[in-house]
Structure formats: C-alpha cells, structure tokens
C-alpha positions as a Markdown table, in Angstrom:
| # | Residue | x | y | z |
|---|---|---|---|---|
| 1 | Arg | -14.4 | 43.1 | -37.6 |
| 2 | Lys | -11.6 | 45.1 | -39.2 |
| 3 | Ser | -9.9 | 43.6 | -42.2 |
| 4 | Gly | -6.2 | 43.2 | -42.0 |
| 5 | Ser | -5.9 | 43.9 | -38.3 |
| 6 | Gly | -5.3 | 40.2 | -37.4 |
| 7 | Arg | -7.8 | 40.5 | -34.6 |
| 8 | Gln | -10.6 | 37.9 | -34.5 |
| 9 | Leu | -13.4 | 38.2 | -32.1 |
| 10 | Leu | -15.3 | 35.1 | -30.9 |
| 11 | Ser | -12.9 | 32.8 | -32.7 |
| 12 | Ala | -12.1 | 29.4 | -31.3 |
| 13 | Val | -8.3 | 29.2 | -31.2 |
| 14 | Val | -7.5 | 26.0 | -29.5 |
| 15 | Glu | -3.9 | 25.3 | -28.6 |
| 16 | Glu | -3.0 | 21.7 | -28.0 |
| 17 | Glu | -1.5 | 21.2 | -24.6 |
| 18 | Ile | 1.3 | 18.8 | -24.3 |
| 19 | Asn | 1.7 | 16.8 | -21.1 |
| 20 | Cys | 5.4 | 16.9 | -20.2 |
| 21 | Thr | 5.0 | 14.8 | -17.1 |
| 22 | Pro | 6.4 | 11.3 | -17.5 |
| 23 | Ala | 4.2 | 8.4 | -16.6 |
| 24 | Ala | 4.6 | 7.2 | -13.0 |
| 25 | Ile | 4.9 | 3.6 | -14.2 |
| 26 | Asn | 8.3 | 4.5 | -15.7 |
| 27 | Glu | 9.7 | 5.2 | -12.2 |
| 28 | Phe | 9.5 | 1.6 | -11.1 |
| 29 | Pro | 12.1 | -1.0 | -12.2 |
| 30 | Ser | 11.3 | -3.4 | -14.9 |
| 31 | Asp | 10.0 | -6.9 | -14.1 |
| 32 | Gly | 12.2 | -8.5 | -16.7 |
| 33 | Phe | 9.4 | -9.1 | -19.3 |
| 34 | Thr | 8.6 | -7.2 | -22.4 |
| 35 | Arg | 5.0 | -6.3 | -23.1 |
| 36 | Glu | 4.7 | -9.0 | -25.8 |
| 37 | Gln | 5.9 | -11.6 | -23.3 |
| 38 | Arg | 3.3 | -10.5 | -20.7 |
| 39 | Gln | 0.6 | -10.6 | -23.4 |
| 40 | His | 1.6 | -14.2 | -24.3 |
| 41 | Gly | 1.1 | -15.6 | -20.9 |
| 42 | Trp | 4.5 | -15.0 | -19.1 |
| 43 | Val | 2.6 | -13.1 | -16.5 |
| 44 | Leu | 1.6 | -16.5 | -15.2 |
| 45 | Ile | 5.2 | -16.7 | -13.7 |
| 46 | His | 4.3 | -13.7 | -11.5 |
| 47 | Ile | 1.1 | -15.4 | -10.4 |
| 48 | Ile | 3.0 | -18.7 | -9.5 |
| 49 | Leu | 5.7 | -16.6 | -7.7 |
| 50 | Ala | 3.0 | -14.8 | -5.7 |
| 51 | Cys | 1.3 | -18.1 | -4.7 |
| 52 | Tyr | 4.7 | -19.5 | -3.7 |
| 53 | Cys | 5.4 | -16.4 | -1.5 |
| 54 | Phe | 2.0 | -16.6 | 0.2 |
| 55 | Thr | 2.6 | -20.3 | 1.0 |
| 56 | Leu | 6.0 | -19.4 | 2.4 |
| 57 | Leu | 4.4 | -16.6 | 4.5 |
| 58 | Ala | 1.8 | -19.0 | 5.9 |
| 59 | Ile | 4.5 | -21.6 | 6.8 |
| 60 | Val | 6.7 | -19.0 | 8.5 |
| 61 | Cys | 3.8 | -17.5 | 10.5 |
| 62 | Asp | 2.7 | -21.0 | 11.6 |
| 63 | Asp | 6.1 | -22.3 | 12.5 |
| 64 | Phe | 7.9 | -19.3 | 13.8 |
| 65 | Phe | 5.6 | -16.3 | 14.5 |
| 66 | Val | 3.0 | -18.0 | 16.6 |
| 67 | Pro | 5.5 | -19.8 | 18.8 |
| 68 | Ala | 7.5 | -16.5 | 19.2 |
| 69 | Ile | 4.3 | -14.7 | 20.4 |
| 70 | Arg | 3.7 | -17.5 | 22.9 |
| 71 | Lys | 7.2 | -17.0 | 24.3 |
| 72 | Phe | 6.6 | -13.3 | 24.5 |
| 73 | Cys | 3.4 | -14.0 | 26.5 |
| 74 | Asp | 5.2 | -16.3 | 28.8 |
| 75 | Arg | 8.1 | -14.0 | 29.5 |
| 76 | Leu | 6.1 | -10.8 | 29.8 |
| 77 | His | 3.3 | -12.5 | 31.7 |
| 78 | Leu | 0.7 | -11.2 | 29.2 |
| 79 | Ser | -2.4 | -12.9 | 28.0 |
| 80 | Glu | -2.2 | -14.2 | 24.4 |
| 81 | Asp | -5.0 | -11.9 | 23.3 |
| 82 | Val | -3.1 | -8.7 | 24.4 |
| 83 | Ala | 0.2 | -9.8 | 23.0 |
| 84 | Gly | -1.4 | -11.0 | 19.8 |
| 85 | Ala | -3.2 | -7.7 | 19.3 |
| 86 | Thr | -0.1 | -5.7 | 20.0 |
| 87 | Phe | 2.3 | -7.6 | 17.8 |
| 88 | Met | -0.2 | -8.1 | 15.1 |
| 89 | Ala | -0.7 | -4.3 | 15.0 |
| 90 | Ile | 3.0 | -3.9 | 14.5 |
| 91 | Ala | 3.1 | -6.7 | 11.9 |
| 92 | Ser | 0.2 | -5.2 | 10.0 |
| 93 | Ser | 2.1 | -1.9 | 9.5 |
| 94 | Ser | 5.3 | -3.5 | 8.2 |
| 95 | Pro | 4.1 | -4.1 | 4.6 |
| 96 | Glu | 3.0 | -0.5 | 4.3 |
| 97 | Leu | 6.2 | 0.7 | 5.7 |
| 98 | Phe | 8.2 | -1.4 | 3.2 |
| 99 | Ile | 6.2 | -0.3 | 0.2 |
| 100 | Asn | 6.3 | 3.4 | 1.1 |
| 101 | Ser | 10.0 | 3.2 | 1.8 |
| 102 | Val | 10.6 | 1.7 | -1.6 |
| 103 | Gly | 8.3 | 4.4 | -3.1 |
| 104 | Thr | 10.1 | 7.2 | -1.3 |
| 105 | Phe | 13.7 | 6.2 | -1.5 |
| 106 | Ile | 14.1 | 4.0 | -4.6 |
| 107 | Thr | 11.6 | 5.5 | -7.0 |
| 108 | Glu | 11.8 | 8.9 | -5.4 |
| 109 | Gly | 8.0 | 9.2 | -5.7 |
| 110 | Asp | 5.7 | 11.3 | -3.6 |
| 111 | Leu | 4.1 | 8.5 | -1.5 |
| 112 | Gly | 5.5 | 10.1 | 1.6 |
| 113 | Val | 6.9 | 8.8 | 4.8 |
| 114 | Gly | 4.3 | 10.8 | 6.7 |
| 115 | Thr | 1.5 | 8.5 | 5.7 |
| 116 | Val | 3.5 | 5.5 | 6.9 |
| 117 | Val | 4.3 | 7.2 | 10.2 |
| 118 | Gly | 0.7 | 8.3 | 10.7 |
| 119 | Ser | -0.8 | 4.9 | 10.0 |
| 120 | Ala | 1.9 | 3.1 | 12.0 |
| 121 | Val | 1.1 | 5.2 | 15.0 |
| 122 | Phe | -2.5 | 4.5 | 14.6 |
| 123 | Asn | -1.9 | 0.7 | 14.2 |
| 124 | Ile | 0.5 | 0.6 | 17.2 |
| 125 | Leu | -1.5 | 2.8 | 19.6 |
| 126 | Ala | -5.1 | 2.8 | 18.6 |
| 127 | Val | -5.7 | -0.9 | 17.9 |
| 128 | Pro | -4.3 | -2.1 | 21.2 |
| 129 | Ala | -6.1 | 0.7 | 23.0 |
| 130 | Cys | -9.4 | -0.3 | 21.6 |
| 131 | Cys | -8.7 | -3.9 | 22.5 |
| 132 | Gly | -7.9 | -2.8 | 26.1 |
| 133 | Leu | -11.1 | -0.8 | 26.3 |
| 134 | Val | -13.2 | -3.8 | 25.2 |
| 135 | Ala | -11.3 | -6.4 | 27.3 |
| 136 | Asn | -12.8 | -7.6 | 30.5 |
| 137 | Met | -9.6 | -7.4 | 32.5 |
C-alpha cells in the first residue's frame, strides 16, 4: 500500500443504500382510524362491519340470487346445475374484478387488469366446460 495515494486495497467500504420507494400501504385511502385507535380496540368496528356485510350478502343471495337463477333456468330451459355453474363462475370472478379495478384505477398500483381478464376468462369458460364434460347429459 502506498501512503498518501488514497487507495486502499481490500478495504470494506460499505455505503448505506436508501430505499426511496414509498410503502405500498400509503397508496390506499385511510380507514378513518389512527394507529393508536386501532391498537386500543377500534379495529373491532371493522370486524363488526365485516360480519354485518357477510350477513347481508347471505340474505341477498338467499332471497334474490337463487330465485333469479331459477327464473333463468325456466326461461332458457336449462337444468339448474348448468345455470348454477355458469352464473356462479361469473359471480366468483366479480370480487376479483372489483378489487383489481380499485387497485389499478384508484391506487394506480401494478395489480394489472390482465390478471383479472385472464382469471375471468378461465372462470367463465373453463369451469362450465369442465362441468359439461363431467355431466351425464
């Protein structure tokens, strides 16, 4: 090593890297509670609201969705199994479509509409096709 040259061989010069990417959680809108409120049990309101929404979903499905599928079966002269598989495949894709639409257009994240379209095509085409292959008719 030469003295005064400023060159150091085999030295461990470690530069700290700073992550300039903001956290993804900051892209979503606030839920109305501060961190302290959530830590003191206010998150229980979210749990009660989720249970209320699940109860409403069950009521709506029992009172409206099932009779609507029966009317589709009667009008289109389909068996209830075929209509149920078709409409349930469409209905199973709608939550993913909604979440990815929010993620793409509101938060401008990178969730991607392509994943929704791909899974929706699979749910709408592949699930009824497999049911048709297995059916006896």
